[in-house]
N, C-alpha and C positions, 0 to 999 in steps of 0.2 A: 526827214524822217529815217526815223529811228525807230525800235522794237525796246519795247519797255521791259525792265523784269515787274513778271509778276505776284503782286505779294499772296501769297498763301495763309489761311489757315492760321493762326497764334501769333500773327503778325501784327500788335498792337494798332499799325496804322489803323488796319481794317476797323478796329473799334471803334473810330473818331470822328466827331461830327462835322460834317465839312464846310468848310466859311462862304457865304455868296461872291460871285464873281461881278463887281462893279465897273468895271473897263476892260476890252478887247485891247492885251497887250500882243506885239509879238509873240511872248513868253507862251501867250494863252495860246495864239494861233498852232506854236509850232508842236503845244501839250494835245491837240486837238488833232491834228494829225498824226503822230506819234501812239495817242492810244487807238483811232483808227488801225493804220499798221498794223498795231499789239494785236486785236483785236481777230483782227484775221489771217492774222497769221499763227492766230491760235485755234481759231474756227469758232469763235467765239459768236454768240450774237449779240452780247452787249456785254461795255466796259465801263467802269465810273473809275472818274481819279484818283478819288481814293487808292482805288486795286495795284496804281503804279505806282502810289506812294506820294500823290498832290492831293491834300486838303484842299480842292474847290469844288464845285457845286455845279459839276459838269459827267454825262454819260454820251456814250456816241450805244447806240441800237442800229441795227440791219436785218431785220428778219427775212429777208426776201431777196439778198443779193441784187437786188437793183436799187436802191440809194440809202444811204444810212441818214439817219436822225443822227443833229447834234440839237440837243439837250444843256440849257445852262441855266440855272439855278430853275429845275422842274418843281411847280409843285402839282400834285394833284385837287383835283377842283370835285371830281364826281367818282364817285366808283360806284357799278351795282352788278348783281348776276352773279355766278360764283365755275368756278372751273377746279378740278381737281384730278395732277397727273405727275407725272414725274419732273423735275425742276436741278441744273445741275449750276458748278459756280465755277470759272477760269480760279478762281482763290483756292478754291475745294476741289483740285483734281481728282480725278478717277474716284468720283462718289456722284450719287444722286440721290436723290430723297423723292417720296413723294409730297406736295405742297396743296393747297387751295388757293387761290385766291380770285379780285372780281377778274370779270369776266368780260368786263363793260371800263372803260378808265377816261377819263378826259384830261389832261393835264394842259397847263400852263408851260411857258416856256421861253428863253430867248436862242435866237436864232446866230449863228458864226458874225451875224453882221447886229448883235447885240438890243435886235429887232425880237417886240414880243408875238408870241404866233402859241395860238391852241389845235389841241392835238385830238381826235377821238382816234381809240383804238379797242380794239377786240382779241377775244383767243391770246395768239403767243404773242404778238406786239405787249396785249395789255399784263401781260405775265412776265415780260422783261422790262414794261415801263418802271411796274411794281418794285421788281428784284432788282433794277438800277438802283431806281430813288432808295431804297431801304439800305443801301454801300452807301449812298449820301449822310446820312444818319446812324452808321456805326453799326447797322445792322449785317449780317447773314444771311443767308435764307435755311441755315442747318437750324437756326432757334422756331422755324415753321412749323421743320419736315414731320408729318405725321407716321410715328411706325420709327424706323431703324436706320440707318447709311448705308445705301447698298454698294457694292463695286458697279460703276459704269457696265464692262465686261457681263454683270451676272443677269441686269436689267435687261440686256439685248438678247442676249437666250433666249430670253422668257417667251 
């Protein structure tokens, strides 16, 4: 396991569409472990493979500190409702902005064993899933920000 370098806004890799994973390999296993280590080291709640420079459709998410979700080839099946709030990203360090996302999502993905599963999520987990899936399609949350990006420390003082 290793901490990988997180690509930051302006890095061309973040604007590319990731490719589907067709089989689990030792390299993919290692990538997933490294992504989890990198996410936790950076105090994030989610990380997409493209954020560490690998164009594979893999995301890891942990909004509770209990058990992380590993999603391979995630696809949003359903969304509803709306939530608006501050969002941040490990690839846009020190910044935050207001983004409106669905409050409910249903996603289908493969787990580490390449077995399909579906997950229904609300609130922060729904926001994180939408945010990470957008990374896989080459988008950053800053494209959705309502108003201006702010410094994280300025928002914490509000």
